[in-house]
C-alpha positions as CSV (number, residue, x, y, z in Angstrom):
1,M,58.2,-105.0,-41.0
2,F,61.0,-102.1,-39.4
3,Y,57.7,-100.1,-37.6
4,R,56.5,-103.7,-36.1
5,A,59.6,-104.8,-35.0
6,T,59.7,-101.2,-33.1
7,F,56.6,-101.6,-31.6
8,L,57.4,-105.1,-30.3
9,A,60.9,-104.3,-28.7
10,G,58.7,-101.4,-26.7
11,L,56.1,-103.7,-25.4
12,A,59.1,-106.2,-24.3
13,A,60.8,-103.5,-22.4
14,L,57.5,-102.6,-21.1
15,T,57.1,-106.0,-19.8
16,L,60.7,-106.3,-18.1
17,A,60.4,-102.9,-16.8
18,G,57.3,-103.8,-14.9
19,C,54.7,-102.3,-16.4
20,T,52.9,-105.2,-15.1
21,T,50.3,-106.4,-13.0
22,P,51.5,-107.5,-9.3
23,A,51.5,-111.0,-8.6
24,M,49.9,-110.2,-5.5
25,R,46.3,-108.1,-5.7
26,Y,43.9,-107.5,-3.3
27,P,40.2,-108.4,-4.3
28,N,38.5,-104.7,-5.3
29,A,37.4,-102.5,-2.8
30,T,33.6,-102.4,-1.7
31,P,31.6,-99.2,-2.1
32,E,31.8,-98.6,1.5
33,E,35.6,-99.2,2.1
34,V,36.0,-96.3,-1.1
35,A,33.8,-93.9,0.6
36,A,35.3,-94.4,3.6
37,A,38.6,-93.9,2.3
38,R,37.4,-90.2,0.3
39,Y,40.2,-87.7,0.4
40,V,40.1,-84.1,-0.5
41,D,43.5,-82.3,-1.1
42,G,41.8,-79.0,-0.4
43,G,44.2,-77.2,-3.0
44,P,43.8,-76.2,-6.7
45,P,42.4,-79.4,-9.0
46,A,45.3,-80.6,-10.5
47,L,46.4,-83.6,-12.6
48,T,49.7,-85.4,-12.0
49,L,51.5,-88.1,-14.4
50,Y,54.4,-89.8,-12.7
51,T,56.9,-91.3,-15.4
52,M,58.8,-94.3,-13.9
53,I,62.3,-94.3,-16.2
54,N,64.9,-97.2,-16.0
55,N,68.3,-95.5,-14.7
56,R,70.6,-98.1,-16.7
57,S,68.9,-97.5,-19.9
58,D,66.8,-94.2,-19.7
59,A,63.6,-96.3,-20.8
60,G,60.5,-95.4,-19.6
61,A,59.0,-98.3,-17.6
62,H,55.5,-97.2,-16.2
63,S,52.6,-94.4,-16.4
64,S,50.1,-93.5,-14.3
65,L,48.0,-90.6,-12.9
66,M,47.3,-88.8,-10.0
67,I,44.0,-86.8,-10.5
68,S,43.2,-83.9,-7.1
69,A,39.5,-83.1,-8.0
70,P,37.5,-81.3,-6.0
71,S,35.2,-84.3,-4.9
72,Q,38.6,-86.5,-4.3
73,R,41.9,-87.1,-5.5
74,V,42.7,-90.7,-6.6
75,I,45.5,-92.6,-8.5
76,F,44.9,-94.2,-11.7
77,D,47.7,-97.0,-11.7
78,P,46.6,-99.0,-14.8
79,A,48.1,-102.3,-14.4
80,G,51.0,-101.4,-11.2
81,S,52.3,-103.3,-9.0
82,V,52.7,-100.8,-6.3
83,R,49.5,-102.2,-3.9
84,A,49.1,-102.1,-0.1
85,R,46.2,-103.4,1.8
86,N,45.7,-99.7,3.4
87,V,44.8,-98.4,-0.1
88,P,41.4,-99.5,-1.0
89,E,41.5,-100.3,-4.6
90,V,39.0,-100.7,-7.8
91,D,39.9,-101.8,-11.1
92,D,43.4,-100.1,-11.3
93,V,42.0,-96.7,-9.0
94,L,43.6,-96.3,-5.9
95,Y,41.0,-94.4,-3.2
96,G,42.2,-92.3,-0.2
97,V,45.2,-90.8,-1.2
98,T,46.4,-88.3,1.5
99,P,49.7,-86.8,2.0
100,E,51.3,-90.1,3.5
101,V,49.9,-92.7,0.4
102,E,50.8,-89.7,-2.2
103,R,54.8,-89.9,-0.6
104,F,54.7,-94.4,-0.1
105,Y,53.5,-94.5,-4.0
106,A,56.2,-92.1,-5.3
107,R,59.0,-93.6,-3.1
108,A,57.9,-97.3,-3.6
109,H,58.6,-96.7,-7.2
110,A,61.9,-94.4,-6.8
111,R,64.7,-96.9,-6.1
112,E,68.5,-97.9,-7.7
113,T,67.4,-99.0,-10.9
114,Y,64.5,-96.7,-11.3
115,R,63.9,-92.9,-10.8
116,V,60.2,-91.3,-11.0
117,R,59.5,-88.2,-13.1
118,I,56.4,-86.2,-11.7
119,Q,54.6,-83.6,-13.4
120,R,52.2,-81.4,-12.3
121,I,49.8,-79.4,-14.5
122,E,47.0,-77.1,-12.5
123,V,43.3,-77.8,-14.5
124,S,39.8,-76.5,-13.9
125,P,37.4,-78.2,-11.2
126,E,35.0,-79.2,-14.6
127,V,38.2,-81.3,-16.2
128,A,39.1,-82.7,-13.0
129,E,36.3,-84.3,-12.5
130,R,36.1,-85.3,-15.8
131,A,39.1,-87.1,-15.9
132,L,38.2,-88.7,-12.4
133,K,35.0,-90.1,-14.1
134,M,36.9,-91.3,-17.2
135,V,39.2,-93.4,-14.8
136,Q,36.3,-94.7,-12.6
137,A,34.8,-96.0,-15.9
138,H,37.8,-97.5,-17.6
139,G,38.0,-100.6,-16.2
140,P,41.1,-103.1,-15.5
141,V,44.0,-102.6,-17.7
142,S,45.9,-105.2,-19.1
143,Q,49.5,-106.1,-18.5
144,T,51.6,-103.6,-20.9
145,Q,48.8,-100.9,-21.8
146,C,49.7,-98.6,-18.5
147,T,51.1,-96.3,-21.0
148,V,48.1,-96.7,-23.3
149,A,45.3,-96.1,-20.9
150,T,46.9,-93.1,-19.6
151,S,47.6,-91.2,-22.5
152,G,44.2,-91.9,-23.9
153,V,42.4,-90.5,-20.5
154,L,44.5,-86.9,-21.3
155,S,44.2,-87.1,-25.0
156,Q,40.4,-87.0,-24.5
157,L,40.2,-83.9,-21.8
158,P,39.6,-80.7,-22.7
159,G,42.9,-78.9,-23.1
160,F,45.2,-81.6,-23.8
161,E,44.7,-82.0,-27.6
162,G,48.3,-82.0,-28.0
163,V,48.4,-85.3,-26.0
164,G,48.3,-88.2,-28.4
165,R,48.1,-91.9,-27.7
166,T,50.7,-93.9,-27.3
167,W,52.4,-96.8,-25.9
168,F,55.9,-95.3,-25.1
169,P,56.2,-93.4,-20.9
170,N,58.8,-90.8,-22.2
171,K,57.0,-89.9,-25.1
172,L,53.9,-89.3,-23.1
173,A,55.9,-87.3,-20.3
174,D,57.6,-85.3,-23.1
175,E,54.3,-84.2,-24.7
176,L,52.8,-83.4,-21.6
177,A,56.4,-81.6,-20.6
178,A,55.4,-79.3,-23.8
179,M,52.0,-77.7,-22.4
180,P,52.1,-74.4,-20.3
181,G,52.0,-74.7,-16.9
182,V,53.7,-77.8,-16.4
183,T,55.8,-78.2,-13.4
184,E,57.8,-81.1,-13.0
185,Q,60.4,-82.7,-10.6
186,V,62.6,-85.9,-11.1
187,L,62.3,-88.3,-7.4
188,R,65.9,-90.4,-7.2
189,E,66.7,-93.0,-4.1
190,Q,68.9,-95.3,-3.5
191,D,66.9,-98.4,-2.0
192,A,67.3,-101.7,-3.2
193,D,65.4,-102.8,-6.2
194,D,62.4,-104.5,-4.7
195,K,59.2,-102.7,-4.3
196,T,57.4,-105.4,-2.1
197,L,59.7,-103.9,1.0
198,A,58.6,-100.4,0.6
199,I,54.9,-101.6,0.5
200,A,55.4,-104.1,3.9
201,A,56.9,-101.1,5.7
202,F,54.1,-99.0,5.0
203,E,51.6,-101.5,5.9
204,Q,52.9,-102.3,8.9
205,R,53.6,-98.2,9.8
206,S,49.6,-97.5,8.2
207,G,48.4,-100.6,10.2
208,D,50.3,-99.2,13.9
209,S,48.8,-96.4,13.4
210,D,45.1,-98.1,13.3
211,Q,46.2,-99.6,16.5
212,L,47.1,-96.4,18.2
213,S,44.2,-94.5,17.2
214,Q,41.6,-96.9,18.7
């Protein structure tokens, strides 16, 4: 009974904290839109885990994974709530993750009520491509299951045997932190507790840039 109560409490915390699908969701991008947005980072293949943490309670609120593979860079944002019309999405995978999109994604989550724990680990090209294929085949993720989905992907990759499947964002982040080669930073900002403002500003900036380039 104790474990069941703890599990249900954890699910409630995730739901309240924001590990839920957004009220506004754009339709899946077409294959042509995904292909046109393709971005290759050019650096070493790497995986970056984002963990959103409540500043008041220190409870983990959301998990997501950026995959920098040789073929392209994407963000697997299961049941995420940061979506922009300028960033093509198919079933919780965000495409066209340029440096500008990467900064927008992290900063949209960091605000007066939440900080973002960002952990990066370099991997082989084969592991990065495998992770990419796994998230592309995963399909949309149900509410509150962001960390289950993210940890499920990581736990199946070679070299990540120490990462277990879990519901809890902080637990996943701590397990990744124990791996050799992980670098870490924490992003804090004092923006208002309304991600839609950051999303609208990014869409406006991107729209203005598109118009100037035409």
